[in-house]
BAFIMAR-329446 format. One line per field, with one value per residue (C-alpha): residue number from 1; residue in three letters; x, y, z. Coordinates in nm, 2 decimals, m for minus. Layout:
BEGIN
i c(NUM|...);
aa c(ALA|...);
px c(X|...);
py c(Y|...);
pz c(Z|...);
***
This chain:
BEGIN
i c(1|2|3|4|5|6|7|8|9|10|11|12|13|14|15|16|17|18|19|20|21|22|23|24|25|26|27|28|29|30|31|32|33|34|35|36|37|38|39|40|41|42|43|44|45|46|47|48|49|50|51|52|53|54|55|56|57|58|59|60|61|62|63|64|65|66|67|68|69|70|71|72|73|74|75|76|77|78|79|80|81|82|83|84|85|86|87|88|89|90|91|92|93|94|95|96|97|98|99|100|101|102|103|104|105|106|107|108|109|110|111|112|113|114|115|116|117|118|119|120|121|122|123|124|125|126|127|128|129|130|131|132|133|134|135|136|137|138|139|140|141|142|143|144|145|146|147|148|149|150|151|152|153|154|155|156|157|158|159|160|161|162|163|164|165|166|167|168|169|170|171|172|173|174|175|176|177|178|179|180|181|182|183|184|185|186|187|188|189|190|191|192|193|194|195|196|197|198|199|200|201|202|203|204|205|206|207|208|209|210|211|212|213|214|215|216|217|218|219|220|221|222|223|224|225|226|227|228|229|230|231|232|233|234|235|236|237|238|239|240|241|242|243|244|245|246|247|248|249|250|251|252|253|254|255|256|257|258|259|260|261|262|263|264|265|266|267|268|269|270|271|272|273|274|275|276|277|278|279|280|281|282|283|284|285|286|287|288|289|290|291|292|293|294|295|296|297|298|299|300|301|302|303|304|305|306|307|308|309|310|311|312|313|314|315|316|317|318|319|320|321|322|323|324|325|326|327|328|329|330|331|332|333|334|335|336|337|338|339|340|341|342|343|344|345|346|347|348|349|350|351|352|353|354|355|356|357|358);
aa c(MET|SER|ALA|LYS|GLU|MET|THR|SER|ALA|GLU|ARG|VAL|MET|THR|VAL|LEU|ARG|ASN|GLY|GLU|PRO|ASP|ARG|ILE|PRO|HIS|PHE|GLU|TRP|ILE|ILE|ASP|LYS|LYS|VAL|ARG|HIS|ALA|LEU|CYS|PRO|GLY|ALA|SER|LEU|GLU|GLU|PHE|SER|VAL|ARG|MET|GLY|LEU|ASP|ALA|LEU|LEU|THR|ASP|PRO|ASP|PHE|THR|THR|GLU|GLN|VAL|ALA|PRO|ASN|ARG|PHE|ARG|ASN|GLU|TRP|GLY|ILE|VAL|VAL|GLU|LYS|GLY|GLU|GLU|GLN|HIS|SER|THR|VAL|VAL|GLU|ALA|VAL|ILE|GLN|THR|LEU|ASP|ASP|MET|THR|ASN|TYR|ALA|PRO|PRO|ASP|PRO|TYR|ALA|PRO|HIS|ARG|PHE|GLU|SER|LEU|LYS|LYS|LEU|VAL|ALA|ARG|TYR|LYS|GLY|GLN|TYR|ALA|ILE|GLY|VAL|HIS|LEU|ASN|ASP|VAL|LEU|SER|ILE|PRO|ARG|ASN|LEU|MET|GLY|PHE|GLN|GLU|LEU|MET|MET|ALA|PHE|CYS|LEU|GLU|PRO|GLU|LEU|VAL|LYS|GLN|LEU|VAL|GLU|MET|SER|VAL|ASP|LEU|ASN|ILE|LYS|LEU|ALA|ALA|GLU|ALA|ALA|ARG|PHE|GLY|ALA|ASP|PHE|VAL|PHE|THR|GLY|ASP|ASP|TYR|SER|SER|GLY|GLN|ALA|PRO|PHE|MET|SER|PRO|ASP|THR|PHE|ARG|GLU|LEU|MET|TYR|PRO|GLY|LEU|LYS|LYS|VAL|MET|LYS|GLY|PHE|ARG|ASP|ALA|GLY|LEU|PRO|VAL|ILE|LYS|HIS|SER|ASP|GLY|ASN|ILE|LEU|PRO|LEU|LEU|ASP|MET|ILE|LEU|ASP|ALA|GLY|ILE|ASP|CYS|LEU|ASP|PRO|ILE|ASP|PRO|LEU|GLY|ASN|MET|ASP|MET|ALA|GLU|MET|LYS|GLN|GLN|TYR|GLY|LYS|THR|LEU|ALA|LEU|LYS|GLY|ASN|VAL|ASN|CYS|ALA|THR|THR|LEU|VAL|ASN|GLY|THR|VAL|GLU|GLU|VAL|VAL|GLN|GLU|THR|LEU|GLY|VAL|ILE|ARG|ALA|ALA|ALA|GLU|GLY|GLY|GLY|LEU|ILE|ILE|SER|SER|SER|ASN|SER|ILE|HIS|SER|SER|VAL|ASN|PRO|ALA|ASN|TYR|LEU|ALA|MET|VAL|ASN|THR|ILE|LYS|ALA|TYR|GLY|ARG|TYR|PRO|ILE|ARG|LEU|ASP|TYR|GLU|THR|THR|GLY|ALA|ARG|ASP|ALA|PHE|GLY);
px c(m7.67|m7.73|m8.07|m7.92|m7.60|m7.47|m7.31|m6.95|m7.06|m7.31|m7.05|m6.78|m7.02|m7.17|m6.82|m6.75|m7.06|m6.90|m7.17|m7.16|m7.19|m7.25|m6.88|m6.55|m6.46|m6.11|m5.92|m5.58|m5.45|m5.18|m5.14|m4.81|m4.83|m4.58|m4.83|m5.13|m4.98|m4.87|m5.23|m5.42|m5.18|m5.20|m5.47|m5.50|m5.58|m5.95|m5.96|m5.77|m6.00|m6.31|m6.17|m6.05|m6.37|m6.23|m6.48|m6.37|m6.23|m5.99|m5.88|m5.70|m5.78|m5.63|m5.32|m5.15|m4.78|m4.50|m4.19|m3.87|m3.61|m3.59|m3.83|m3.89|m4.21|m4.33|m4.69|m4.94|m4.80|m4.47|m4.30|m4.06|m4.11|m3.91|m4.08|m3.90|m3.99|m4.26|m4.60|m4.51|m4.31|m4.03|m4.01|m3.68|m3.74|m3.95|m4.09|m4.12|m3.84|m3.94|m4.24|m4.19|m4.21|m4.53|m4.68|m4.62|m4.73|m5.06|m5.18|m5.37|m5.73|m5.96|m6.24|m6.04|m6.26|m6.02|m5.98|m6.21|m6.23|m6.11|m6.37|m6.65|m6.56|m6.56|m6.89|m7.05|m6.94|m6.96|m7.17|m7.37|m7.18|m6.84|m6.75|m6.57|m6.29|m6.09|m5.74|m5.71|m5.47|m5.50|m5.21|m4.87|m4.82|m4.87|m4.64|m4.38|m4.40|m4.39|m4.09|m3.91|m3.92|m3.60|m3.67|m4.02|m3.88|m3.65|m3.93|m4.12|m3.86|m3.73|m4.03|m4.35|m4.55|m4.45|m4.57|m4.90|m4.95|m4.87|m5.11|m5.38|m5.34|m5.36|m5.67|m5.86|m5.77|m5.87|m6.20|m6.28|m6.16|m6.38|m6.69|m6.62|m6.56|m6.88|m7.07|m6.93|m7.03|m6.75|m6.85|m6.56|m6.22|m5.89|m5.60|m5.25|m5.05|m4.80|m4.71|m4.47|m4.18|m4.19|m4.04|m4.21|m4.39|m4.19|m4.26|m4.34|m4.70|m4.68|m4.56|m4.83|m5.09|m4.98|m4.91|m5.11|m5.40|m5.61|m5.59|m5.66|m5.98|m6.08|m6.02|m6.20|m6.50|m6.49|m6.49|m6.79|m6.97|m6.93|m7.10|m6.79|m6.67|m6.29|m6.04|m5.73|m5.40|m5.07|m4.79|m4.57|m4.62|m4.89|m4.98|m4.84|m5.07|m5.37|m5.59|m5.57|m5.62|m5.94|m6.07|m6.04|m6.34|m6.22|m6.44|m6.17|m5.81|m5.55|m5.33|m5.27|m4.90|m4.75|m4.40|m4.51|m4.61|m4.98|m5.18|m5.51|m5.67|m5.59|m5.72|m6.05|m6.09|m6.03|m6.19|m6.40|m6.73|m6.69|m6.42|m6.38|m6.04|m5.85|m5.54|m5.31|m5.15|m4.78|m4.66|m4.30|m4.25|m4.54|m4.67|m4.31|m4.13|m4.38|m4.53|m4.89|m4.98|m4.83|m5.03|m5.35|m5.28|m5.20|m5.51|m5.72|m5.55|m5.68|m6.03|m6.01|m5.88|m6.12|m6.41|m6.66|m6.95|m6.82|m6.63|m6.34|m6.17|m5.89|m5.59|m5.22|m5.03|m4.95|m4.98|m4.92|m4.58|m4.36|m4.18|m4.50|m4.53|m4.83|m4.92|m4.92|m5.15|m5.39|m5.38|m5.48|m5.77|m5.89|m5.88|m6.09|m6.35|m6.35|m6.36|m6.49|m6.86|m7.08|m7.14|m6.77|m6.67|m6.30|m6.31|m6.00|m5.85|m6.16|m6.30|m6.03|m5.99|m5.62|m5.54|m5.74|m5.47|m5.17);
py c(m8.54|m8.45|m8.58|m8.72|m8.81|m8.51|m8.52|m8.41|m8.09|m8.01|m8.10|m7.86|m7.58|m7.60|m7.56|m7.27|m7.10|m7.18|m7.43|m7.78|m8.06|m8.43|m8.50|m8.31|m8.29|m8.36|m8.27|m8.15|m7.90|m8.14|m8.51|m8.61|m8.90|m9.10|m9.11|m9.15|m9.44|m9.61|m9.62|m9.63|m9.75|m9.54|m9.30|m8.94|m8.69|m8.70|m9.08|m9.09|m8.83|m9.03|m9.37|m9.23|m9.06|m8.71|m8.42|m8.18|m8.20|m7.93|m7.78|m7.48|m7.25|m7.42|m7.23|m7.38|m7.46|m7.53|m7.73|m7.52|m7.75|m8.08|m8.04|m7.67|m7.52|m7.17|m7.10|m6.85|m6.59|m6.60|m6.75|m7.05|m7.30|m7.62|m7.94|m8.14|m8.43|m8.23|m8.14|m7.77|m7.62|m7.36|m7.03|m7.01|m6.72|m6.42|m6.16|m5.83|m5.62|m5.26|m5.03|m5.04|m5.42|m5.39|m5.13|m5.36|m5.68|m5.85|m6.12|m6.43|m6.38|m6.49|m6.55|m6.78|m7.07|m7.33|m7.16|m7.37|m7.70|m7.90|m7.73|m7.80|m8.18|m8.19|m8.01|m8.24|m8.55|m8.45|m8.13|m8.17|m8.48|m8.33|m7.97|m7.83|m7.58|m7.36|m7.24|m6.87|m6.61|m6.29|m6.04|m6.20|m6.51|m6.36|m6.06|m6.30|m6.53|m6.25|m6.08|m6.35|m6.36|m6.17|m5.91|m5.85|m5.82|m5.55|m5.37|m5.33|m5.08|m4.95|m4.97|m4.95|m4.82|m5.14|m5.35|m5.17|m5.22|m5.59|m5.63|m5.44|m5.66|m5.98|m5.86|m5.76|m6.08|m6.30|m6.13|m6.20|m6.56|m6.61|m6.48|m6.73|m7.01|m6.94|m6.93|m7.28|m7.43|m7.39|m7.41|m7.22|m7.05|m7.12|m6.89|m7.01|m6.69|m6.74|m6.42|m6.55|m6.77|m6.97|m6.67|m6.37|m6.22|m6.14|m5.77|m5.55|m5.50|m5.13|m5.24|m5.50|m5.24|m5.00|m5.23|m5.55|m5.48|m5.26|m5.52|m5.81|m5.64|m5.58|m5.93|m6.09|m5.87|m5.98|m6.34|m6.28|m6.09|m6.40|m6.60|m6.80|m6.86|m6.83|m7.04|m6.83|m7.02|m6.89|m7.09|m6.95|m6.69|m6.46|m6.33|m5.98|m5.96|m6.15|m5.85|m5.74|m6.09|m6.14|m5.79|m5.86|m6.09|m6.45|m6.75|m7.00|m6.97|m7.24|m7.41|m7.27|m7.36|m7.51|m7.42|m7.06|m7.02|m7.07|m7.26|m7.42|m7.40|m7.03|m6.96|m7.14|m6.96|m6.61|m6.64|m6.96|m6.78|m6.60|m6.79|m7.15|m7.31|m7.57|m7.76|m7.85|m8.20|m8.13|m8.24|m8.14|m8.38|m8.60|m8.71|m8.76|m8.95|m8.99|m9.32|m9.41|m9.36|m9.01|m8.92|m9.05|m8.85|m8.53|m8.56|m8.62|m8.31|m8.10|m8.24|m8.15|m7.80|m7.69|m7.92|m7.79|m7.62|m7.70|m7.47|m7.71|m7.89|m8.12|m8.15|m8.14|m7.82|m7.76|m8.05|m8.42|m8.39|m8.66|m8.72|m8.79|m9.16|m9.30|m9.51|m9.19|m9.01|m9.31|m9.30|m8.93|m9.00|m9.30|m9.10|m8.82|m9.07|m9.26|m8.97|m8.67|m8.74|m8.50|m8.50|m8.54|m8.82|m8.88|m9.20|m9.32|m9.50|m9.70|m9.81|m10.05|m9.86|m9.81|m10.13|m10.02|m9.78|m9.99);
pz c(1.89|1.53|1.41|1.09|0.92|0.72|0.38|0.38|0.20|0.48|0.75|0.61|0.54|0.89|1.03|0.81|0.95|1.29|1.37|1.52|1.26|1.32|1.33|1.29|0.92|0.79|0.47|0.37|0.12|m0.01|0.03|m0.13|m0.38|m0.17|0.12|m0.10|m0.29|0.03|0.15|m0.18|m0.46|m0.77|m0.64|m0.75|m0.49|m0.59|m0.58|m0.25|m0.09|m0.19|m0.08|0.25|0.33|0.35|0.35|0.08|m0.27|m0.37|m0.70|m0.85|m1.14|m1.45|m1.58|m1.89|m1.88|m2.13|m2.06|m2.11|m1.95|m1.76|m1.46|m1.55|m1.68|m1.78|m1.68|m1.80|m1.56|m1.75|m1.44|m1.48|m1.20|m1.12|m1.00|m0.74|m0.51|m0.33|m0.47|m0.46|m0.74|m0.69|m0.88|m1.06|m1.30|m1.20|m1.44|m1.26|m1.11|m1.18|m1.21|m1.59|m1.58|m1.39|m1.63|m1.92|m1.76|m1.84|m1.60|m1.71|m1.82|m1.54|m1.80|m2.03|m2.13|m1.98|m1.65|m1.44|m1.63|m1.32|m1.10|m1.34|m1.34|m0.96|m0.95|m1.20|m1.01|m0.64|m0.59|m0.27|m0.16|m0.08|m0.01|m0.32|m0.24|m0.48|m0.41|m0.48|m0.34|m0.15|m0.12|m0.10|m0.30|m0.65|m0.58|m0.44|m0.74|m0.99|m0.83|m0.63|m0.25|m0.17|m0.44|m0.29|0.06|m0.06|m0.25|0.07|0.17|m0.17|m0.40|m0.20|m0.50|m0.69|m0.41|m0.39|m0.76|m0.74|m0.45|m0.63|m0.94|m0.72|m0.54|m0.85|m1.04|m0.75|m0.69|m1.06|m1.02|m0.71|m0.89|m1.17|m0.93|m0.75|m1.09|m1.17|m0.83|m0.58|m0.22|m0.05|m0.12|0.06|0.02|0.07|0.11|0.39|0.59|0.85|0.94|1.26|1.44|1.30|1.01|0.69|0.73|1.03|1.13|1.02|0.68|0.65|0.76|0.49|0.20|0.25|0.48|0.25|m0.02|0.22|0.33|m0.03|m0.15|0.14|0.08|m0.29|m0.18|0.05|m0.22|m0.44|m0.17|m0.09|0.27|0.31|0.49|0.53|0.55|0.68|0.84|1.11|1.39|1.26|1.60|1.53|1.23|1.36|1.44|1.07|0.94|1.14|1.08|0.70|0.74|0.71|0.81|0.92|1.01|0.92|1.04|1.39|1.34|1.66|1.53|1.51|1.88|1.78|2.04|1.94|2.29|2.32|1.98|2.06|2.39|2.24|1.90|1.88|1.92|1.59|1.40|1.27|1.31|1.11|1.22|1.38|1.43|1.39|1.05|1.11|1.40|1.52|1.18|1.05|1.33|1.62|1.72|1.63|2.00|1.99|1.68|1.84|2.16|1.97|1.76|2.07|2.21|1.92|1.98|2.35|2.28|2.01|1.93|2.18|2.00|1.65|1.43|1.39|1.10|1.20|0.97|0.98|1.08|0.71|0.47|0.43|0.27|0.14|0.48|0.67|0.78|0.60|0.91|1.12|0.88|0.88|1.26|1.26|1.02|1.22|1.54|1.40|1.28|1.60|1.84|1.64|1.65|1.84|2.13|2.19|2.43|2.49|2.70|2.51|2.81|2.89|2.56|2.46|2.14|2.19|2.01|1.70|1.61|1.69);
***
């Protein structure tokens, strides 16, 4: 058993070094305000995370926006996004379609004075208490947002040089952003670039290897050179790309998507000695319409599959979106706290704790 209670910051960073903490940490990329407010009325994500005892506080670089229509905003990238019911915005107007567009495009300045004001505030309040993570990108999300998803998919075949230039721009910018984030006190980076649907990657492994993989290796090296461990996120079935993703040098893989044929026990068995894992209570089914008992059992299943030896962060299989039942999310959090302390003991049937989650 650990000699002392760790801070949340120590706990998360121990896991990102693939070590065993005092207990399994928990945090989410997104917790929708509907769920937050049901459990902690009026709470921001920061307030909610502190009140609920989560282990990391997360932020993004600060990009300015201007409203251009109802629910529509143009950001510093020149992209127009639409805000709906979910926390994520949707790109409705892209800015690059041709090589000429790319040649004439100037991305946001990574050194702008306002770029990390949100990070600075978190560091001033919580450094050393909670792990502080910054959301950056690697090789796909920025090209997708600048071109539009369908247009980027076509460019893989028709304009590979344009794709290469977009990836290079994304990589160079994010390396600079990571160095700034580290300078201002961030503890780790998480990248949210999704590569796959539930069935298969968006591009063939050969295409990924040619157009994405060199940039992925470069940006991950840049993050490491800045001293920031990396949690790499991608939904879906990433198995055909997994060798390249791991070879790029990530520290933790998220979310081991059960809808993408990803199995937590298999991942732990094959890669757990060198790679931390994050996930994977099903947020498409169990957390939405499962019973509290089913949530408890699935959370315990993740602990059984991957907690041994450490290197595990338990979370949903993507995010706590607006359709998640707040009671189910609370049951997941309570189960992690009740059964996630090392050494792990899963005597759930004999402790009488079943009623605590009912």
